C-alpha positions in Angstrom: 184.3 102.6 48.4 180.7 103.9 48.2 178.4 103.0 51.1 175.4 103.4 48.9 175.7 100.0 47.2 173.0 97.8 48.9 173.9 94.0 48.8 172.2 90.8 50.0 173.8 87.4 50.4 171.9 84.2 49.8 173.8 81.1 51.4 173.6 78.4 53.9 173.4 80.9 56.9 171.3 79.0 59.3 172.3 75.3 59.4 173.5 73.5 62.4 177.0 73.3 60.7 179.9 75.2 62.0 181.3 75.9 58.6 178.1 77.0 56.9 177.4 79.6 59.7 181.0 80.8 60.1 181.6 81.3 56.4 178.4 83.6 56.2 179.6 85.6 59.1 183.1 86.0 57.6 181.8 87.3 54.2 179.4 89.7 55.7 182.3 91.0 58.0 184.6 91.3 55.1 182.1 93.1 53.1 181.3 95.6 55.9 185.2 96.2 56.3 185.2 97.3 52.6 182.4 99.7 53.2 179.7 97.6 51.5 176.3 97.4 53.0 175.4 93.7 53.4 172.5 91.7 54.7 171.9 88.0 54.6 168.5 86.9 53.0 166.5 85.3 55.9 165.1 82.3 54.1 166.0 78.9 54.9 164.9 75.4 54.0 166.4 74.0 57.0 164.5 71.2 58.8 164.1 71.6 62.6 163.3 67.9 63.1 165.9 66.1 65.2 164.7 62.4 64.6 164.8 60.8 61.3 161.7 59.7 59.4 161.5 55.9 59.4 160.7 54.6 55.9 158.7 51.4 55.4 160.7 50.6 52.3 164.0 48.6 52.4 164.6 47.0 55.9 168.2 48.0 56.3 167.2 51.7 56.0 164.4 51.4 58.4 166.8 49.7 61.0 169.6 52.3 60.4 166.9 55.0 61.1 165.8 53.3 64.2 169.3 52.8 65.4 170.2 56.5 64.7 167.2 58.0 66.3 167.9 55.9 69.5 171.3 57.5 69.7 169.8 60.9 69.0 167.2 60.4 71.9 169.9 59.5 74.3 171.6 62.7 73.5 168.5 64.9 73.0 169.4 67.5 75.6 172.9 68.0 74.1 171.3 68.5 70.8 168.9 71.0 72.0 171.6 73.0 73.8 173.8 73.1 70.6 170.9 74.3 68.5 170.3 77.0 71.0 173.9 78.2 70.8 173.8 78.2 66.9 170.5 80.2 67.0 172.0 82.6 69.5 175.2 83.1 67.3 173.1 83.9 64.2 170.8 86.3 66.1 173.8 88.2 67.8 176.2 88.3 64.9 174.4 88.3 61.4 172.6 91.2 59.9 169.4 89.7 58.2 166.8 91.0 55.8 163.1 90.6 56.7 162.1 87.1 57.0 160.8 85.2 54.0 158.7 81.9 54.7 158.8 80.9 51.1 160.9 81.2 48.0 157.6 82.4 46.3 157.4 85.4 48.6 161.1 86.1 48.1 160.3 86.3 44.3 157.3 88.5 44.8 158.7 91.0 47.3 162.6 90.7 47.0 164.8 92.8 49.1 165.6 96.2 47.7 169.3 96.0 46.8 171.6 96.8 44.0 173.7 93.7 44.2 172.7 90.1 45.0 175.5 87.6 46.1 175.2 83.8 46.0 177.4 83.1 48.9 179.9 80.3 49.4 179.5 76.7 50.5 177.8 73.9 48.3 174.9 76.1 47.1 175.3 74.7 43.5 175.1 71.1 44.5 172.2 69.7 42.5 172.0 66.3 44.3 168.4 67.1 45.5 167.1 69.9 43.4 167.7 73.3 42.0 166.9 76.0 44.6 165.8 79.3 43.1 167.2 81.4 45.8 170.6 79.9 45.5 170.6 80.7 41.8 169.4 84.3 42.5 166.1 83.8 40.4 164.5 86.8 42.2 165.0 90.6 42.2 164.6 93.0 39.3 166.5 93.1 35.8 168.6 96.0 37.0 170.0 94.0 40.0 173.6 92.9 39.5 174.1 89.0 40.3 177.4 87.6 41.4 178.6 84.5 43.1 181.4 84.5 45.7 183.4 81.2 46.0 180.5 79.2 45.3 180.9 75.4 45.3 179.2 72.7 43.2 180.2 69.9 45.6 180.1 67.3 42.8 180.4 66.9 39.1 178.6 63.8 38.2 175.4 65.6 37.0 173.0 64.1 34.7 172.5 65.9 31.2 169.4 67.6 32.5 171.2 68.8 35.5 174.0 70.1 33.6 171.6 72.0 31.3 169.7 73.7 34.2 173.0 74.5 36.0 174.7 76.1 33.0 171.4 78.0 32.0 171.2 79.3 35.7 174.8 80.3 36.2 175.1 82.0 32.6 172.7 84.7 33.8 175.2 85.8 36.6 177.1 89.1 35.9 180.2 87.9 37.6 181.0 84.3 38.7 183.6 83.1 41.2 184.0 79.6 42.7 185.9 77.9 45.4 187.4 74.8 43.6 189.6 74.7 40.6 187.4 71.7 39.3 184.6 74.2 39.2 186.4 76.7 37.1 187.2 73.9 34.6 183.8 72.4 34.7 182.0 75.7 34.1 184.3 76.7 31.3 184.3 73.3 29.5 180.6 72.6 30.0 179.0 76.0 29.5 181.8 78.4 28.3 181.4 80.3 31.6 184.5 82.2 32.8 184.8 81.9 36.6 187.4 83.3 38.9 188.8 81.1 41.5 188.5 82.6 45.1 189.0 81.3 48.6 186.3 80.3 51.1 184.9 83.4 53.0 186.4 82.0 56.5 189.9 82.7 55.1 189.0 86.5 54.6 189.4 87.0 58.4 192.7 86.6 60.3 193.0 84.8 63.6 192.6 87.9 65.7 189.2 88.6 64.1 188.2 85.0 64.7 189.4 85.1 68.3 187.3 88.1 69.1 184.1 86.1 68.9 185.6 82.6 70.1 184.6 81.2 73.4 187.5 79.4 75.1 186.6 75.8 76.5 186.5 75.4 80.3 189.5 73.1 80.4 192.9 73.8 81.9 194.8 70.7 80.6 196.2 70.5 76.9 194.4 68.4 74.4 194.3 66.9 70.9 191.2 68.0 69.1 189.3 65.8 66.6 186.4 67.1 64.5 185.3 64.2 62.4 182.6 65.6 60.2 182.7 62.4 58.0 184.2 58.9 59.2 187.5 58.0 57.9 189.3 54.8 58.8 192.6 56.4 59.8 191.3 58.8 62.3 191.2 56.5 65.4 194.6 55.3 64.5 196.1 58.8 64.2 194.5 60.0 67.4 195.9 56.9 69.5 199.4 57.6 68.1 199.3 61.3 68.8 197.9 60.6 72.3 200.8 58.3 73.0 203.4 60.8 71.5 202.0 63.9 73.4 200.6 62.1 76.6 197.5 64.4 76.6 193.8 63.7 76.2 191.7 63.7 73.1 188.7 65.8 72.8 186.2 65.2 69.9 183.6 67.6 68.8 180.5 65.6 67.6 178.9 66.7 64.4 175.5 65.3 65.4 175.5 64.8 69.3 176.5 61.1 69.3 180.0 59.6 70.1 181.9 60.0 66.9 185.6 58.7 67.3 188.1 57.6 69.8 188.1 60.2 72.6 188.5 60.8 76.2 186.0 63.7 76.0 183.2 63.9 73.5 181.8 67.5 73.2 178.2 67.3 71.9 176.6 70.9 72.5 179.2 73.2 71.0 178.0 76.3 69.1 180.0 78.2 66.4 181.8 80.3 69.0 182.7 77.3 71.2 183.9 75.5 68.1 186.4 78.2 67.3 187.5 78.2 70.9 188.2 74.5 70.9 190.3 74.9 67.6 192.1 77.9 68.8 193.3 76.2 72.0 194.2 72.8 70.7 197.7 71.4 70.7 197.0 69.4 67.6 193.9 69.0 65.3 192.8 65.8 63.4 189.9 66.5 61.2 187.9 65.2 58.1 186.2 68.5 57.7 187.1 71.3 55.2 186.4 74.1 57.6 188.1 72.0 60.4 191.1 72.2 58.0 190.7 76.0 57.4 190.5 77.0 61.1 193.6 74.7 61.8 195.5 76.8 59.4 194.1 80.2 60.6 195.1 79.2 64.2 198.4 78.0 63.0 197.9 74.5 64.5 199.6 71.3 63.8 197.0 69.2 62.0 196.2 66.4 59.6 193.1 66.1 57.4 191.6 62.7 56.3 188.7 62.5 53.6 188.1 60.2 50.8 184.7 61.4 50.0 183.8 62.5 46.4 183.9 66.2 47.4 187.1 66.1 49.2 188.7 68.2 46.4 187.9 71.3 48.4 190.4 70.1 51.0 193.1 69.1 48.6 192.7 72.4 46.7 193.2 74.4 49.7 196.3 72.4 51.0 197.7 72.4 47.5 197.3 76.1 47.3 199.3 76.7 50.5 201.9 74.0 50.0 200.7 71.6 52.6 199.5 68.6 50.7 201.5 66.4 52.9 199.0 67.1 55.6 196.0 65.5 53.6 195.5 61.7 53.9 199.1 61.0 54.9 200.2 57.4 55.1 201.5 58.2 58.7 200.3 61.1 61.0 202.9 63.8 61.1 204.5 64.5 64.6 203.8 67.7 66.4 207.6 68.2 66.1 207.4 68.5 62.3 206.6 72.2 62.1 204.6 73.8 59.5 206.0 76.8 57.8 203.1 79.1 58.5 204.9 82.3 57.5 204.9 80.9 53.9 201.4 79.9 54.2 200.2 83.2 55.2 202.1 85.0 52.4 199.9 83.0 50.0 196.7 83.4 52.1 197.2 87.3 52.3 197.5 87.4 48.3 194.3 85.3 48.2 192.6 87.9 50.5 193.8 90.8 48.1 192.4 88.9 45.2 188.9 88.7 46.9 189.0 92.3 47.8 189.9 93.2 44.2 187.0 91.2 43.1 184.5 93.1 44.9 186.1 96.6 44.5 186.1 96.1 40.7 182.4 95.1 40.8 181.3 98.1 42.9 183.4 100.6 40.8 181.8 99.2 37.6 178.4 99.9 39.2 178.9 103.5 39.9 
């Protein structure tokens, strides 16, 4: 593999979201392991505001914002600490390009690379607007443009959104996506052939993740809950597991507020601490895609609950590895009901090889 290929990735690398930051880290580490130089394009539209803007429109929205801001103010110090840990993780673990303060500057003076990568996560979700950086609308004509396990997030686009999406993606040299629905959608809507590849977090093994994990300062055993989205069955599952295992419930709060039934609520965890909490848990209950991924990677008993419109990414993953019974079950599986992880990782290892072949093929064709 030639080290002369210069690449840059555009993705959600700098969000206060565990999955976003860790998938960015994973893809860059995986590329480096293949001998491919890579940097993350240092441009972000992330808001640094903590409090929500209170609208003078509908009363119920204004009241919701006021109530939420009061909760955030109570937990202000925890939120500041959490953000500091995220910022430190990005600074210590990601190789970035020079900083861009606007997409216009990115277009005018793009990074000097041979290959641009539209990274994973929901970069092609057009619920708000089309972001030119996520569709690689910068760089010279000779630059090769690819996507790796990109996600659309949703499929109820308007006719205009469909037109914009297909027009943008059709200009890519190679397209890969994360969900099977996206493969079908791009093919049927725009005659675009997309390859199905796994989320970057699955490209690293548990040993590689444990190298950067920070174990929690707790000696007793615990059930971990990471409820990125609320689900009515989560509290019931936690209470049942607590009774069965006779250990405490620890919850990682996505936004710094109390989020579910728990004995301990962790409000200031950074990405490395998040990994440590999952790696050391006795059982994991989550509504998060990446909570599910890391439960698998650390070979934990787990259950995932999610009825959101974009929950297909969780069901796709669990169908792939033969664990669909762990998604929205009628009754939470006992810890004694073991998961056949040997079989699961036979499948995961094949998917890693597919991703490796995807990049090797592209680099070889660029020589």
